[in-house]
C-alpha positions as CSV (number, residue, x, y, z in Angstrom):
1,X,85.6,-57.6,6.9
2,X,82.8,-55.6,5.6
3,X,81.5,-52.3,7.1
4,X,78.2,-50.9,6.4
5,X,77.2,-47.4,6.7
6,X,73.6,-46.1,6.5
7,X,72.4,-42.6,5.5
8,X,69.2,-40.8,4.6
9,X,67.1,-41.1,8.0
10,X,65.4,-38.1,9.4
11,X,62.0,-36.7,10.5
12,X,59.0,-36.4,8.1
13,X,55.4,-35.9,8.5
14,X,53.0,-38.8,8.1
15,X,52.6,-39.5,4.3
16,X,55.9,-38.3,3.5
17,X,59.0,-40.1,1.9
18,X,62.6,-41.0,2.7
19,X,65.2,-42.9,1.0
20,X,67.7,-44.8,3.0
21,X,71.3,-45.6,1.5
22,X,73.6,-48.2,2.8
23,X,77.2,-48.5,1.4
24,X,79.3,-51.5,2.1
25,X,83.1,-51.3,2.2
26,X,85.6,-54.1,2.4
27,X,85.4,-57.5,0.5
28,X,82.1,-57.3,-1.1
29,X,82.3,-59.5,-4.2
30,X,80.6,-63.0,-4.4
31,X,77.1,-63.8,-3.8
32,X,75.1,-61.7,-1.5
33,X,71.9,-61.0,0.4
34,X,71.2,-57.6,1.9
35,X,68.4,-56.2,4.0
36,X,67.1,-53.4,5.9
37,X,65.7,-54.2,9.5
38,X,64.2,-51.7,12.0
39,X,63.9,-51.6,15.8
40,X,61.4,-49.4,17.7
41,X,61.7,-48.4,21.1
42,X,60.9,-51.3,23.5
43,X,60.4,-53.6,20.5
44,X,62.5,-56.4,18.9
45,X,64.3,-55.9,15.8
46,X,62.4,-56.9,12.7
47,X,63.1,-57.5,9.1
48,X,61.6,-54.9,6.7
49,X,63.0,-55.7,3.2
50,X,65.6,-57.9,1.7
51,X,67.2,-58.6,-1.6
52,X,69.5,-61.2,-3.0
53,X,71.8,-61.2,-6.0
54,X,69.1,-62.7,-8.3
55,X,67.0,-59.6,-7.6
56,X,64.6,-61.5,-5.5
57,X,62.9,-59.4,-2.8
58,X,60.9,-59.8,0.3
59,X,58.9,-57.6,2.5
60,X,57.3,-57.6,5.8
61,X,53.5,-57.4,5.4
62,X,53.2,-53.8,7.0
63,X,55.4,-52.2,4.4
64,X,54.4,-54.1,1.1
65,X,53.3,-51.6,-1.5
66,X,55.0,-48.6,0.3
67,X,58.6,-49.6,0.5
68,X,60.9,-50.6,-2.2
69,X,64.4,-52.2,-1.7
70,X,67.0,-52.0,-4.5
71,X,70.8,-52.4,-5.2
72,X,73.5,-50.8,-7.1
73,X,76.2,-53.5,-7.5
74,X,77.2,-55.4,-4.7
75,X,77.9,-52.7,-2.4
76,X,75.0,-50.4,-2.1
77,X,71.5,-50.9,-1.1
78,X,68.6,-48.5,-0.9
79,X,65.2,-48.6,0.8
80,X,62.6,-46.1,-0.7
81,X,60.0,-45.4,1.9
82,X,56.7,-44.0,0.6
83,X,53.5,-43.3,2.5
84,X,55.3,-43.3,5.9
85,X,53.2,-43.8,8.9
86,X,54.0,-43.2,12.6
87,X,54.3,-46.8,13.2
88,X,57.2,-46.8,10.9
89,X,59.3,-44.8,13.4
90,X,62.3,-46.8,14.5
91,X,66.0,-47.2,14.0
92,X,66.7,-48.6,10.6
93,X,69.6,-51.0,10.2
94,X,71.4,-52.1,7.0
95,X,72.5,-55.9,6.9
96,X,74.6,-57.8,4.5
97,X,76.1,-61.2,4.0
98,X,78.5,-62.3,1.3
99,X,79.2,-65.8,0.2
100,X,82.2,-67.2,-1.9
101,X,81.3,-71.0,-2.3
102,X,79.2,-70.3,-5.5
103,X,75.9,-71.2,-3.9
104,X,72.7,-69.1,-4.1
105,X,71.4,-67.7,-0.9
106,X,67.9,-66.3,-1.3
107,X,66.7,-63.1,0.3
108,X,65.8,-63.2,4.1
109,X,64.1,-61.3,6.7
110,X,65.8,-63.3,9.5
111,X,68.6,-61.4,11.6
112,X,70.5,-64.7,12.0
113,X,71.0,-64.9,8.2
114,X,73.2,-61.7,8.1
115,X,76.8,-61.4,9.2
116,X,77.4,-57.6,9.0
117,X,75.3,-54.8,10.3
118,X,75.5,-51.1,10.1
119,X,75.1,-48.5,13.1
120,X,71.5,-47.7,12.3
121,X,69.9,-44.4,11.2
122,X,66.9,-42.8,13.0
123,X,63.4,-42.5,11.0
124,X,60.8,-40.4,12.9
125,X,57.4,-40.0,11.3
126,X,55.1,-37.4,13.0
127,X,51.4,-37.8,12.9
């Protein structure tokens, strides 16, 4: 079992920055993919950024050039969010999957590709 805990959410003005951190505990060795998702009120959860253990990254179009995902080891993932906009307001969730069969699993923005989820952290961007 793996547990994920997010931190770093909050309220900022449009154009501001926030850095989200997610720490995984439990059995976190092996190959992995990790990601950040968000869910705005009344909308479906969407993939924002993802990274795999080869360092490959992926971003949804609306955040490219503004958000950066990175990792530290196999159990910590960050999301640096710059030039925040009101439409970035949402609950942000960390997600992870770990694999022990030796195969490579590329980064993914699909919720179905992740086994473990955090509780979420609120990000609010005021105009």
